[in-house]
N, C-alpha and C positions, 0 to 999 in steps of 0.2 A: 840373676841368671839371664843370659841373653835370650831374647825371643827367637823362636824358630821361624824363619821366613817362609811364608807360603805364597805361591802365586795366586792370582785371582781365579785361575782355573781350578786350582786345588781347593780354594775356599768354597767353591760351589759343590764340591764332591763330598759324599759321605766320608767320614774318617775310615781308615782301612781296617776297622774291626772285622769286616767280612773278608779281608784280603787273606783268606783261608784261616786267619787267626793264628797261624803257626803253632799248631797244637803241641804242647809239651806235656808228656805223660810221665808221672813218677809215682813210686810207691811211698807212702808214709806209714811208718809203724810196721807192725807184724800182723800176720794172719793169726787170729785167735784159735785156741784149741778146738772150738766148736765150728771151725771153718768160716767164721765171720771174716770180712775183709774191710779194711779202711783204705780207700784210695783217694788221691787227689789228682784230678785231671786238669791240666793247665792249658789255656789257650791264650796267646798273646798277640796283639797287633798294636803298634804304638805302645801305649801304657796300659793296655787292657789285659787282665789276668783272670782266668777262671780259677777260682779257689773253692772247690767243693769236695765234700766227703760223702761217700755213699756206703752204707753198711748193708750187706745182704748175707745173712747168716746161712742161707740155704746153698750158697755157691761153694763148690768144692775149690780148695786152694789152687789146684793145678789149673783149673779152668780160668780162674781169676788172674793168675799169673800170666797165662797165655794171652788173655785179653789185654792186659797191661802192656805186655811186650809188643803185641800187634799194633796198639795205638802209638807206642813209642816209635815203631818203625815207620808208620804213616807220617809222623811228624818229621822224621829224618828225610823221608822222600820229598815231602812238601817243601822243605827248606834246603834241599840239596843245591849245590852250586850249579848254575847252568853252564854246560860245556858241550861242544860238538863232538867230543871224543868217542861217544857211544858207550854202551853198557860195559861194566867191568867183567872180568872173567869169572869171578866167584859168584855163584848163584845166590848166596846169602848176603852179598854186599849191596850197598845202595846204588841203584842204577844212575846213569847220567842222562840228562835231558838237554836238548839244544834250545828249547823254547819254554816260556812260562806255561803255555797251554799243554804241552807234553808233560811237564812236571805235575800240573794239576790232575791231568788224566791218569798219570802213573800213581799218584797218591790215592785217587778215587778207586782205581782198580785194586790196589792193595787193601784198601778199607773194605771194599765189597767182598773180597776174597775171604775175609775173616768175620765180617759182620753182616753178610748178605741176608741172613735169616731174619734180622731185626730182633732177635731174642738173645738172651744170655747175659753174662756179665758185661757191664759197661755199654749195653745197647743204646740207652739214651744219649750217652756221651758220643758214641759213634754216629748216631743220627744227627746230632748237632754239628759234628765235624763234617759229615757228608753234605749237609745242607749248605754249609759255608763253601765247600768246594764247588758245588753245583752253581752257587751264586756267582762265584768268580769265573766260572766257565760260561756264564751267560744263560744258563738253564734255570731261569728265574722261577718259572711255574713249578718245577720240580722242587726247588729250594723252598718255595713258599709252602708247598704241601708238606714237606718234612717238618718245618717249624710248626705248622698248624697241628700236625699229628702229635708232636711232642706236647704242645700246650693243652691238648685234649686229655692227656694222661696225668698220672700222679708223678710229680717231679720234685726233686730237691729244689729248694727256693732259689739257689744260685743258678741252677740249670734253667729254671723257669725264666729268670731275668734274661739270661742270654738267648734263650729261644725266642722270647718276645722281641728282644732287640734285633735279632736276625730277621724276624718277620717284618719289623719296621723297615729294615733296609731293603727287603724284597719288594715291599710296596713302593719304596722310594725309587728303586731301580726301574720299576714299571711306570713311573710318573704319577702314581696315585698318592699325591702329597697329603691330601686330607686323611686318607686311611693310614698313611705312615705317621702322621701327627697324632692321630687317635691312639695308635699302637704304642708309640713312644711315650705318650702321656700316662699310660698305665705302668710305666717303669717305676714311677715314684712310689706307688703302693707296693710293687714287688720288692723295692729296695728297703721298705720300712723295717723289716726284720733282719736286714743284712748290715754290712759295715759301711763306713764312709765312702769307700770306693764306689759302691753301687749308687749311693745317693748323688755324688757329684757327677757320675756318668749319666744318670737320669736327667739332671738339670742341664748338663752339656747338650743333650739332644734337644731340649726345649729351646735353647739358644740357637742351635744350629738350624732348626726348622724355622725359627723366627727370621734368620738371615734369608733363607730361601723364599720366604713369603713377603720379602720386602720391608721388614721391620727391623732395621739395624739398631735403632735405639734400644729396643727391648732386648735384642741379642747382647748388646754391650752390657746392659744392666745385669742380665743373668750371668754372663761370663765373669763379671767382677764379683758378683755374689758368690759364685763357686770358689773363686780364688780367696775371697775373704773368709768364708766359712770352712774351707778345706785347704788351708795353706800348704799342706804336704801332698796335695793331689798329684797323681801321676799324669794328669792331663794338663799340667801347668804349661809346658812348652807348646802344646797344641793350642790351648786357649790364648796364650800370649801372642802367638803368631796371628791368630784370627783377629784379636783385638787390635794389633798393630795395623792391619789392613783396614779394618772398619773405622778406626779413629783417624785415619789419614784422609778419609773421604770428606 
């Protein structure tokens, strides 16, 4: 597979996991007779996918369905094609946005309209999405507070991994590299009970931070280790591109 070419500028930036993560929301399975629900909330940027299931037997089916629909609409708004044409005529259609900032603000407004209380079905997932939107909008302190609030509560292991990763990015955006490194370092233990995807993602961050701290040799070693131990990693193109630049130096 051909390596994905990255500029030196791109090499210095965090991968775009926090580039809103393009939230994909879908239902898996059926709601049980006891009103339990099983949902998978997806968020992708580059090769990153949230794959988590949340079971809440106390939630009424209609409320859970509305929450799922609301997150799906937020995803559609966040990924809508940029166009100067203005909003469509139908009130339930996806609006148009001329700039990335307008699109992010539109998605945030839609999210807050449905999940502003911070309670109810999919509230943690909505907070995770909201923090990513705030981070992309440059509202780093608010994003950091959202991630920290999530980590203080009881979370599904996959959501905890993603909240901690988001917090690491928030520190990184603020130039607090030592705090970012300490936060990313905890991803390894978070990933212990999860699948290979989370393990290779945790190691990827170790390598990426090693680059930023002027240790390209260590970064190269870890990148190769990820490719060797996780040959089917969804990060292969990203890692190959980074290796291509590092090994040319």
